[in-house]
Structure formats: structure tokens, C-alpha cells
C-alpha positions as CSV (number, residue, x, y, z in Angstrom):
1,M,0.0,0.0,0.0
2,I,2.8,2.4,0.9
3,W,4.7,1.6,-2.2
4,S,1.7,2.2,-4.3
5,L,1.2,5.6,-2.8
6,L,4.9,6.4,-3.3
7,V,4.7,5.4,-6.9
8,A,1.5,7.4,-7.4
9,L,3.1,10.4,-5.7
10,L,6.2,10.1,-7.9
11,I,4.1,10.0,-11.1
12,F,2.1,13.0,-9.9
13,L,5.3,15.0,-9.2
14,I,6.7,14.0,-12.7
15,N,3.5,15.2,-14.3
16,V,3.5,18.5,-12.5
17,I,7.2,19.1,-13.3
18,V,6.9,18.3,-17.0
19,L,3.7,20.3,-17.3
20,G,5.8,23.4,-16.7
21,L,9.0,22.4,-18.5
22,V,7.9,20.6,-21.7
23,P,6.0,23.6,-23.3
24,E,9.0,25.9,-23.1
25,R,10.0,27.1,-26.7
26,R,7.7,24.5,-28.3
27,R,4.6,24.7,-30.4
28,P,1.5,23.8,-28.5
29,G,1.0,20.7,-30.7
30,S,4.4,19.4,-30.0
31,A,4.1,20.1,-26.3
32,M,0.8,18.4,-26.1
33,A,2.1,15.3,-27.9
34,W,5.1,15.1,-25.4
35,L,2.8,15.6,-22.4
36,L,0.4,13.0,-23.6
37,F,3.2,10.5,-24.1
38,I,4.6,11.2,-20.6
39,F,1.2,11.1,-18.9
40,L,0.2,7.8,-20.6
41,V,3.6,6.0,-20.0
42,P,5.4,8.1,-17.4
43,V,8.7,6.3,-17.0
44,V,9.2,5.4,-20.7
45,G,7.9,8.8,-21.8
46,L,10.2,10.7,-19.4
47,L,13.2,8.7,-20.5
48,F,12.5,9.4,-24.2
49,F,12.0,13.1,-23.4
50,L,15.4,13.2,-21.6
51,L,17.0,11.4,-24.5
52,I,15.5,13.2,-27.5
53,G,13.4,16.0,-26.0
54,S,15.9,18.8,-26.8
55,T,16.0,20.1,-30.4
56,H,19.1,22.1,-29.6
57,V,22.7,21.2,-30.3
58,P,25.0,21.6,-27.2
59,R,25.8,25.2,-26.2
60,K,29.4,24.7,-27.4
61,R,28.3,24.0,-30.9
62,R,25.9,26.9,-30.9
63,D,28.7,29.2,-29.8
64,E,30.9,27.9,-32.6
65,Q,28.1,28.5,-35.1
66,H,27.7,32.0,-33.8
67,V,31.4,32.6,-34.3
68,A,31.2,31.2,-37.8
69,G,28.2,33.4,-38.5
70,Q,30.0,36.6,-37.3
71,L,32.9,35.8,-39.6
72,I,30.6,35.3,-42.6
73,Q,28.7,38.5,-41.9
74,S,31.8,40.5,-41.5
75,G,33.1,39.2,-44.8
76,L,29.9,40.0,-46.7
77,A,29.0,43.3,-45.1
78,H,30.2,45.2,-48.1
79,I,27.6,43.5,-50.4
80,P,24.5,45.7,-50.5
81,P,20.9,44.4,-50.9
82,L,19.7,44.1,-54.5
83,A,18.0,47.1,-56.0
84,P,14.3,46.6,-56.9
85,S,13.8,45.1,-60.3
86,P,10.8,45.0,-62.7
87,D,11.8,41.3,-63.4
88,R,10.6,40.2,-60.0
89,P,7.6,41.0,-57.7
90,A,8.3,43.6,-55.0
91,W,7.3,41.3,-52.2
92,L,10.2,39.0,-53.1
93,D,12.7,41.6,-52.1
94,S,11.4,41.3,-48.5
95,A,11.9,37.5,-48.7
96,M,15.6,38.2,-49.6
97,V,15.9,40.5,-46.6
98,L,14.4,37.8,-44.4
99,N,16.8,35.2,-45.7
100,R,19.9,37.4,-45.1
101,R,18.9,38.3,-41.6
102,L,18.3,34.7,-40.6
103,G,21.0,32.9,-42.6
104,W,23.6,35.7,-43.1
105,L,23.9,35.2,-46.9
106,P,23.0,37.8,-49.5
107,S,21.2,37.5,-52.8
108,V,23.6,37.7,-55.7
109,T,23.0,38.1,-59.5
110,N,24.7,36.8,-62.7
111,N,24.4,33.1,-61.9
112,S,23.6,30.2,-64.1
113,A,22.2,26.7,-63.3
114,E,21.6,23.4,-64.9
115,L,19.3,20.7,-63.6
116,F,20.0,16.9,-63.4
117,H,17.2,14.5,-62.8
118,V,18.8,11.2,-64.0
119,Y,20.7,9.6,-61.1
120,E,23.8,8.3,-62.7
121,E,24.2,11.4,-64.9
122,S,24.2,13.6,-61.9
123,I,27.0,11.5,-60.3
124,Q,29.0,11.6,-63.4
125,A,28.5,15.4,-63.8
126,K,29.9,15.8,-60.3
127,A,32.9,13.7,-61.1
128,D,33.5,15.6,-64.3
129,L,33.3,18.9,-62.3
130,V,35.8,17.6,-59.7
131,R,38.3,16.8,-62.4
132,T,38.4,20.4,-63.4
133,A,39.6,21.5,-60.0
134,Q,42.8,23.6,-59.8
135,H,42.8,24.7,-56.1
136,F,40.2,22.9,-53.9
137,V,37.3,20.6,-53.7
138,H,34.8,20.7,-50.8
139,V,32.4,17.8,-50.3
140,E,29.6,17.6,-47.8
141,Y,27.0,14.8,-47.6
142,F,24.4,13.3,-45.3
143,M,25.2,9.8,-46.7
144,M,28.4,8.9,-48.5
145,C,29.3,5.4,-49.8
146,R,31.8,4.3,-52.3
147,D,30.0,1.7,-54.6
148,S,29.7,0.9,-58.3
149,T,27.5,3.9,-58.9
150,T,29.6,6.5,-57.0
151,E,33.0,5.1,-58.0
152,P,33.5,7.8,-60.7
153,F,33.1,10.5,-58.1
154,F,35.5,9.1,-55.6
155,Q,38.0,8.2,-58.3
156,A,37.9,11.9,-59.4
157,L,38.6,13.0,-55.8
158,L,41.6,10.7,-55.6
159,E,42.9,11.9,-59.0
160,V,42.8,15.6,-58.1
161,A,44.2,15.0,-54.7
162,A,47.2,13.2,-56.3
163,R,48.0,16.3,-58.3
164,G,48.0,18.6,-55.3
165,V,44.4,19.9,-55.2
166,K,43.2,20.4,-51.6
167,V,40.2,18.1,-50.9
168,R,38.1,18.3,-47.8
169,V,35.2,16.0,-47.0
170,L,32.4,16.2,-44.5
171,F,29.8,13.5,-43.8
172,D,27.1,12.9,-41.3
173,H,28.5,10.6,-38.7
174,L,25.5,8.3,-37.8
175,S,24.0,8.2,-41.3
176,T,27.3,7.3,-43.0
177,N,29.1,5.2,-40.4
178,G,27.3,1.9,-41.0
179,L,27.3,2.0,-44.8
180,P,29.3,-0.7,-46.8
181,G,33.0,0.0,-47.1
182,H,33.0,3.1,-44.8
183,K,36.2,2.3,-42.9
184,E,38.0,1.3,-46.1
185,L,36.9,4.6,-47.8
186,L,38.3,6.7,-44.9
187,A,41.6,4.7,-45.1
188,T,41.8,5.5,-48.8
189,F,41.2,9.2,-48.0
190,D,44.0,9.1,-45.5
191,Q,46.4,7.6,-48.0
192,A,45.5,10.2,-50.6
193,G,45.9,13.1,-48.2
194,I,42.2,14.0,-48.3
195,E,41.1,15.6,-45.1
196,W,37.8,14.4,-43.7
197,R,35.6,15.0,-40.6
198,P,32.4,13.4,-39.4
199,M,29.5,15.9,-38.7
200,L,27.6,15.8,-35.5
201,P,29.6,12.8,-34.2
202,I,28.2,10.8,-31.3
203,R,31.2,9.5,-29.3
204,P,30.4,9.5,-25.6
205,L,33.8,8.3,-24.6
206,K,35.2,11.5,-26.2
207,G,32.5,13.7,-24.6
208,E,30.5,14.1,-27.8
209,F,26.9,13.3,-27.2
210,R,23.6,15.0,-28.0
211,R,20.1,14.1,-29.1
212,P,21.0,11.2,-31.6
213,D,18.5,12.2,-34.3
214,L,19.9,15.7,-34.8
215,R,21.6,15.3,-38.2
216,N,23.4,17.3,-40.9
217,H,21.3,16.6,-44.0
218,R,23.2,18.9,-46.4
219,K,24.5,17.8,-49.8
220,I,27.1,20.1,-51.3
221,V,30.0,19.9,-53.7
222,V,32.1,23.0,-54.4
223,V,35.0,23.3,-56.8
224,D,37.4,26.3,-56.7
225,G,34.6,28.6,-55.6
226,R,33.4,28.9,-59.2
227,S,31.1,25.8,-59.6
228,A,28.9,23.9,-57.2
229,F,26.2,21.2,-56.8
230,V,23.3,21.3,-54.4
231,G,20.1,19.3,-54.3
232,S,18.6,16.2,-52.8
233,Q,21.0,13.5,-53.9
234,N,23.3,11.7,-51.5
235,M,26.5,10.2,-52.7
236,I,25.3,6.6,-52.7
237,D,23.7,4.1,-55.1
238,S,20.1,4.7,-56.0
239,S,19.1,1.7,-54.0
240,Y,20.6,3.2,-50.8
241,H,21.8,-0.3,-50.0
242,K,18.6,-1.1,-48.1
243,K,18.4,-4.9,-48.6
244,K,14.6,-5.2,-48.1
245,L,13.9,-2.3,-50.4
246,E,16.4,-3.6,-53.0
247,A,14.5,-6.9,-53.1
248,E,11.4,-4.8,-54.0
249,G,13.3,-3.1,-56.8
250,R,13.0,0.3,-55.2
251,Q,15.2,3.1,-56.4
252,W,15.5,6.7,-55.4
253,R,14.8,9.6,-57.9
254,E,16.6,12.8,-57.2
255,L,17.0,16.4,-58.5
256,T,20.3,18.3,-58.3
257,T,21.5,21.5,-59.9
258,R,25.0,22.7,-60.9
259,V,25.4,26.4,-60.4
260,E,28.1,28.9,-61.5
261,G,28.5,32.5,-60.5
262,P,28.8,34.5,-57.3
263,V,26.3,32.2,-55.4
264,V,28.9,29.5,-55.4
265,Q,31.0,31.5,-52.9
266,T,28.0,31.6,-50.5
267,I,27.6,27.9,-50.8
268,N,31.2,27.5,-50.0
269,L,30.7,29.7,-46.9
270,V,28.1,27.1,-45.7
271,F,30.7,24.4,-46.1
272,A,33.4,26.6,-44.4
273,S,31.1,27.1,-41.3
274,D,30.4,23.4,-41.0
275,W,34.2,22.6,-41.4
276,F,35.0,25.1,-38.7
277,I,32.5,23.6,-36.3
278,E,33.8,20.1,-36.9
279,S,37.6,20.8,-37.2
280,K,38.0,24.2,-35.4
281,E,39.9,25.3,-38.6
282,Q,38.9,28.7,-39.9
283,L,39.0,28.7,-43.7
284,V,39.7,32.4,-43.8
285,D,40.2,32.6,-47.5
286,Y,36.5,31.7,-47.9
287,V,35.1,34.2,-45.5
288,R,36.0,37.1,-47.9
289,P,34.9,35.8,-51.3
290,Q,36.3,37.3,-54.4
291,E,34.1,39.3,-56.7
292,F,32.9,37.6,-59.9
293,A,32.7,39.3,-63.3
294,D,29.4,39.6,-65.1
295,G,28.4,37.1,-67.6
296,F,27.7,33.8,-65.9
297,G,23.9,34.0,-66.3
298,D,20.7,35.8,-65.6
299,L,19.7,34.2,-62.3
300,T,19.4,35.8,-59.0
301,C,20.2,33.2,-56.3
302,Q,20.3,33.1,-52.5
303,I,21.5,30.3,-50.2
304,V,19.5,29.7,-47.1
305,P,21.2,27.5,-44.4
306,S,19.0,26.2,-41.6
307,G,19.1,23.8,-38.7
308,P,18.9,23.4,-34.9
309,G,21.9,25.6,-34.5
310,F,19.9,28.6,-35.7
311,P,17.4,30.4,-33.4
312,D,14.8,30.5,-36.2
313,E,13.4,28.0,-38.6
314,N,15.0,29.6,-41.6
315,N,13.7,27.2,-44.3
316,L,10.2,27.2,-42.9
317,R,10.0,31.0,-42.8
318,L,11.2,31.2,-46.4
319,F,8.8,28.5,-47.6
320,N,5.8,30.2,-46.0
321,T,6.8,33.6,-47.4
322,L,7.1,32.3,-50.9
323,I,3.9,30.3,-50.7
324,Y,1.8,33.3,-49.5
325,G,3.3,35.3,-52.3
326,A,2.2,32.9,-55.0
327,Q,-0.4,34.4,-57.4
328,Q,-1.0,31.8,-60.2
329,R,0.8,28.5,-59.6
330,L,2.6,26.6,-56.9
331,S,4.2,23.2,-57.5
332,I,5.7,21.3,-54.6
333,T,7.8,18.1,-54.5
334,S,8.7,16.7,-51.1
335,P,9.3,13.0,-50.3
336,Y,8.5,13.6,-46.7
337,F,5.5,15.9,-46.4
338,V,4.7,16.4,-42.7
339,P,4.0,20.2,-42.4
340,D,3.5,22.2,-39.3
341,D,0.3,24.2,-38.9
342,S,1.8,27.3,-40.5
343,L,2.9,25.6,-43.6
344,L,-0.3,23.6,-44.0
345,Y,-2.3,26.8,-43.7
346,A,-0.1,28.6,-46.2
347,I,-0.6,25.8,-48.8
348,T,-4.3,25.3,-48.3
349,T,-4.9,29.1,-48.2
350,A,-3.0,29.5,-51.6
351,A,-5.3,26.8,-53.1
352,Q,-8.4,28.5,-51.6
353,R,-7.6,31.9,-53.0
354,G,-7.3,30.5,-56.5
355,V,-3.6,29.5,-56.9
356,A,-3.2,26.3,-58.9
357,V,-1.4,24.1,-56.3
358,E,0.0,20.7,-56.9
359,L,2.0,18.3,-54.7
360,F,4.2,15.4,-55.9
361,V,4.9,12.6,-53.5
362,S,5.8,8.9,-53.7
363,E,2.9,6.5,-54.2
364,R,4.4,4.3,-51.4
365,G,6.9,5.8,-49.0
366,E,9.8,3.7,-47.6
367,Q,9.5,5.0,-44.0
368,F,6.5,3.5,-42.2
369,M,5.9,6.2,-39.6
370,V,6.6,9.1,-41.8
371,S,4.5,7.7,-44.7
372,H,1.4,7.2,-42.5
373,A,1.8,10.6,-40.9
374,Q,2.1,12.2,-44.3
375,C,-1.1,10.5,-45.5
376,S,-3.1,12.1,-42.6
377,Y,-2.7,15.5,-44.3
378,Y,-4.0,14.5,-47.8
379,R,-7.7,15.0,-47.0
380,Y,-7.1,18.6,-45.8
381,L,-5.1,19.3,-49.0
382,L,-7.6,17.7,-51.4
383,E,-10.6,19.5,-49.8
384,A,-8.8,22.8,-50.2
385,G,-8.2,22.1,-53.9
386,V,-4.6,20.9,-53.9
387,R,-3.9,18.3,-56.6
388,I,-1.9,15.4,-55.3
389,F,0.2,13.3,-57.7
390,M,1.5,9.9,-56.6
391,Y,4.9,9.0,-58.2
392,P,4.7,5.3,-59.1
393,Y,6.0,2.5,-57.0
394,P,8.6,1.0,-56.8
395,Y,10.4,4.4,-57.1
396,V,11.0,6.8,-54.2
397,L,10.7,10.4,-55.3
398,H,13.3,11.9,-53.1
399,A,13.7,15.2,-54.9
400,K,13.0,18.4,-52.8
401,H,12.0,21.5,-54.7
402,F,9.1,23.8,-55.4
403,S,8.3,26.6,-57.9
404,V,6.3,29.8,-57.5
405,D,4.5,31.3,-60.5
406,D,7.0,31.8,-63.3
407,H,9.7,33.7,-61.5
408,T,11.0,31.7,-58.4
409,A,12.1,28.2,-57.5
410,V,13.7,26.6,-54.5
411,I,15.9,23.5,-54.6
412,G,18.0,21.9,-51.9
413,S,18.2,19.3,-49.2
414,S,15.1,20.3,-47.1
415,N,11.9,18.4,-47.0
416,M,8.6,20.0,-46.1
417,D,8.4,18.2,-42.8
418,I,8.9,19.0,-39.1
419,R,12.2,17.1,-39.0
420,S,13.8,19.3,-41.7
421,F,12.5,22.4,-39.9
422,N,13.6,21.5,-36.4
423,L,16.1,18.7,-36.3
424,D,18.2,18.6,-39.5
425,F,20.8,21.0,-40.8
426,E,19.7,21.8,-44.3
427,V,20.7,24.1,-47.2
428,S,18.2,25.5,-49.7
429,M,18.8,27.7,-52.8
430,M,16.2,30.2,-53.9
431,C,16.6,31.1,-57.7
432,T,14.7,34.0,-59.3
433,G,14.6,34.0,-63.1
434,P,12.2,32.6,-65.8
435,S,14.9,30.5,-67.4
436,F,15.4,28.4,-64.3
437,V,11.7,28.1,-63.5
438,A,11.1,26.9,-67.1
439,K,13.7,24.1,-66.6
440,M,11.9,23.2,-63.3
441,R,8.6,23.1,-65.1
442,E,10.0,20.5,-67.5
443,V,10.9,18.3,-64.5
444,E,7.4,18.8,-63.0
445,D,5.8,18.0,-66.3
446,L,7.8,14.7,-66.4
447,Y,6.6,13.9,-62.8
448,R,3.0,14.5,-63.8
449,S,3.2,12.4,-66.9
450,L,4.5,9.4,-64.8
451,S,2.2,9.9,-61.8
452,R,-1.3,9.0,-60.8
453,E,-3.5,11.8,-59.4
454,M,-5.2,11.0,-56.1
455,T,-8.8,12.2,-55.8
456,L,-10.8,13.2,-52.7
457,E,-13.4,10.5,-53.5
458,E,-10.7,7.8,-53.7
459,W,-9.2,9.0,-50.5
460,K,-12.4,8.9,-48.6
461,K,-12.8,5.2,-49.4
462,R,-9.7,4.3,-47.4
463,P,-10.6,1.8,-44.5
464,L,-11.0,3.1,-41.0
465,S,-8.1,1.1,-39.8
466,Q,-5.8,2.9,-42.3
467,R,-7.0,6.3,-41.2
468,W,-6.6,5.4,-37.6
469,L,-3.0,4.4,-38.2
470,D,-2.3,7.6,-40.2
471,N,-3.6,9.8,-37.4
472,V,-1.6,7.9,-34.7
473,M,1.6,8.3,-36.7
474,R,0.8,12.0,-37.2
475,L,0.7,12.4,-33.4
476,T,4.2,10.8,-33.2
477,S,5.5,13.3,-35.8
478,A,4.6,16.1,-33.4
479,V,6.9,14.7,-30.7
480,Q,9.9,16.9,-31.6
């Protein structure tokens, strides 16, 4: 009897304490999900909260990012905001100001960009670019694996390193560590004189520990500060070496872009800040980028870094701003579409005020919980007038991009989901210019020709058990 009372008192005290602590700096939905979890299963819920309840990286890393940000801002202070232009809507200038305040980096003109949507062609294009290097190559990937598909890229790195080009490589620690041949690849890097660092390492014995699902999700290749790749593609075979999915014949479909012009220097600054945080080495030469001559192209581009080291959700704020600015057309591609309330309202409001909105997603996702959570939003979207196109199984549409009217497009590593807004370090590129949007439209047209459109009538026929599972998984997605 006494033990029962003590246990009841302990649970009551835990509930009272978390009731005041959990909501701090959290959205109400996320706080309620955590509280419900802890109230229902107090011990397990509290342990999970202590393990993964904080969305912040340790203070030391936040301080290092602050230092990197100050260095970048000081190096770019001389670059003024762009003057208004009749080639873009006036409200877009305020989005550029927002991006610079949150992520430090300015909008720059005179860029060019080329899209790659065929997996192997993108890998080969990156290898070809690396081979042109004269001074340095900077590589940063969420997942990195040397296999038959990526061999041309790694061979190119070894070739340029052998002739004296400085090669630096960053990779996400947990996501890359267990991939085939990882230790052998690092040994090869060491032999070739290629410098490498794991990002967000979890090594408790070395005092490195944090919430384990905070990850660096960026995908960047920079060559000599003049050309770069950004997009959704990891440096790994299109099967991602997942045996169960390989047996189903599943393959990932990506979209990357090669860019040239002044924006490449700002991409390089994102790499430099990550390198500084992981190695403590300041790449001073990249903090004060050289000026480019005119003539690379007609695109205005801006790089937007985001992640738990930033005080604001830079990518989410950009996405919402652009979506509310859309007047005629909005096309979204996101493999993991689990929006917060603000993004869901922005998209459905756009459809309700007459904007033609379409969403491309995979017909069958490869992540159980995320896929079901994503499905729970489809009815709201369809009822608002959003058209949903299902990219055919067995492919996984992993590309991450969207376009606004005929003037602006965004491409990068960020999904439109709560994880990308709160837990992952991402990098997005906003491009303004009709030529780039026209290229993006061609990709969207290809998706549409291959996909099946989901209708509201079809969605309503889903069994109750399926809807129940979707809603439960949606609740778990709020536990951030």
C-alpha cells in the first residue's frame, strides 16, 4: 500500500514538473504530444524526453556556429541588398531581406544553373566537375558510400588530390558510419591526403553526445569557388543499400543542380562554417569571397542554411513567405511531407484563393511512420483544392524543390516536414529567373506524366483502420 502511494506520488510529481517544462520554446501541438506520451507511460515517456526531447545542439556547438556566422557576416558586409527590379515582384525583395537576416547570406546576381534528374548522370557530372579543380574541392554529404554507382566521383577525388588539389570531405556521422566499405573509404582518404571530418559525431567516450537524431542533412560539392552542386541526392547508389527495399526493386529519384557564379561563394561559406565547427579550422580565404565578373547567367540566387543551431526555422519561414506570395501557380515536390500548422495553412490558403497548387509525393513511402503521418494530411489538402500526384511504386521520389508562379524556384536538401525544420541542418537555394523556372517546369511535367492523381473520392474510401494508423503516426511526428 505504501509503495503504491509512493509510486502514485512520484508519477504525480513527474507530471507536475513536465507540465511546466515541456511547453518551453515548443509549439502547442508538439508540447501536447510530449505531455500525452509522458502522462500515458510516465517512465518510458520521461526517458524518451530526456534522450530526444531537446531540439538544440549543445551550447558549445551553438557558440561555434555563432562565431562562424559573425565571420561570414563581416566578410559579406560590403555586399548591399539588391536594388528593386521589374523582373521580380516587389514582395520577393522582403523575402531576400528575411533570408539574409536569418542565414547571413545575400542574394547575388549573374548566376547560371543546370538541372540533373537522371541519377547516374548527376553523379558523373559531379565527377567531371571535380576533375576540373585547380585549387580545392569541398564535399559535404548526409550519406556517403563508395560503390559501383559513385565510384566515378570518388575516383575523381583521388585523381585531383594526387596532383595537389586540396580536398576536404564532411559526412554525417551516424548516417554514413554503417554504410558498406566506410572504414576502407576513410583509409583511402588518409592515404591520398584527403582531409575528412564526421559531422555531429556521437562519441560518448570523447565527450561528444547529443540528441541522436539531430543530423546534418546537407548535400554540397564546391570546386574552386566557381562551380557547385546542391540538391537532394546523397553520394550513394540509388538503392541506398537497403536490402529489403532492394528486393522490391526500389530506387531513389533525385534532382540536383549545378550552379556557376557568385552564389557558389556563398555555398562555400556554408561548407566553411560546417568545417570550422567540426575541425576548429577557420578557412579564412572563404570568408571574404572574391568578386565575380558579369556574364555567368541571368539568375538571382540566394543560399539559405537552416538547422537546430539557428534560433529560427530559416527554411520554414522562407517557404511560408514564398507560398503566401504565389499568385498563379505553386508546384511542390517533397518525399516527406509532414507540415506544421503554419505551412499547412499557407498551402491550403493558396489553393483556396485560386492559386493552382500541386504536390508530388511517392505512391508508397519507404519509411513506415513518416509515410502514414504524411497520409493524414492528404484529405485537408484535397478538400482545399490541392492536386496530389503519386509518383509510381517502386520508385521513391526523393527530390526536394518547389516553384512559385513563373519567377522563383527553391531547390536543396530540405523536405517540407517538421524534421527538416527543427532537427536537421539543411541548405536551400532560392533562384529567381524565368529560365530556371522553365527548366523546373519541365521536370514537374515529367513527374506529372508518370504519376497518378489522387482524388478526394478515392481518399475517402480508405478503410477506417488505415485512417486510424495515419492519425496515430501523425501524433508521433509532433513529438519533436
